[in-house]
C-alpha positions in Angstrom: 147.6 140.5 77.6 148.6 138.8 80.9 145.9 138.5 83.2 146.5 138.7 87.0 144.4 137.6 89.7 144.1 141.1 91.0 142.7 142.2 88.0 140.2 139.4 88.3 139.5 140.2 91.8 138.8 144.0 91.8 137.0 143.8 88.3 139.2 145.6 86.2 139.2 142.4 83.7 135.9 143.5 82.9 137.2 146.9 81.5 139.5 145.2 78.9 139.0 145.8 75.3 138.7 142.4 74.3 136.2 141.4 76.9 134.0 144.7 76.0 133.7 142.8 72.5 132.5 139.8 73.9 129.6 141.3 76.2 126.8 140.2 73.9 128.2 136.8 73.7 128.6 136.4 77.3 125.0 137.7 77.6 123.7 135.3 75.4 125.7 132.3 77.0 124.1 133.6 80.5 120.8 133.6 78.8 120.8 130.1 77.2 122.3 128.8 80.9 119.2 130.1 82.6 116.9 128.8 79.9 119.0 125.4 80.3 118.2 125.4 83.8 114.5 126.5 83.6 114.0 123.8 81.0 115.3 121.2 83.3 113.4 122.1 86.6 110.1 122.3 84.2 110.7 118.9 83.0 111.2 117.5 86.5 108.0 119.1 87.5 106.0 117.7 84.5 107.8 114.3 84.9 106.5 114.2 88.7 102.9 115.4 87.7 103.0 112.5 85.2 103.8 110.0 87.5 101.3 111.2 89.8 98.7 110.8 87.2 100.0 107.3 86.1 99.2 106.3 89.6 95.7 107.8 90.0 94.8 106.3 86.5 95.8 102.9 87.8 94.1 103.2 91.1 90.9 104.4 89.0 91.3 101.1 86.7 91.5 99.1 89.9 88.2 100.7 91.3 86.5 100.0 87.7 87.1 96.4 88.2 85.8 96.0 91.4 82.8 98.0 90.8 82.3 96.2 87.5 82.6 92.6 89.3 80.2 93.6 91.9 77.7 94.8 89.5 78.0 91.6 87.5 77.6 89.7 91.0 74.3 91.6 91.8 72.8 91.6 88.6 73.0 87.8 88.1 69.9 85.8 87.8 70.0 84.0 91.0 71.2 87.1 92.9 68.2 89.1 91.3 65.8 86.1 92.3 67.1 86.0 96.0 66.7 89.7 96.3 62.9 89.2 95.2 62.2 86.6 97.8 63.8 88.8 100.4 61.5 91.5 99.5 58.4 89.5 99.2 57.8 91.0 95.8 55.0 90.1 93.5 57.2 89.8 90.7 58.5 86.1 90.4 61.3 84.4 88.5 60.3 83.3 85.0 60.3 79.3 84.8 59.9 79.1 81.1 62.9 79.4 78.4 63.0 82.8 76.7 61.2 82.7 73.3 62.8 84.9 70.1 59.8 87.3 68.9 60.4 87.6 64.9 
């Protein structure tokens, strides 16, 4: 049962009885290796997508904060009153305090 380098190089080792009995195991090992490599590649791809989506989410959150602050600024009572004055609107700012209706 001595294995020589010449048998490995010319492929005769694949015809030995001990190796013939192990073809299914070798095939299973090769299949598992392919699945392992694919799973690693898939995980790396998903991680890259997740990182990109987190970056986009952070940018969207910053944009939301900017828009909210702009909206708050332009809807202040003083800003609305100034805009009404600029447009010479007939609507005037109320000088009376608001009253609760029951």
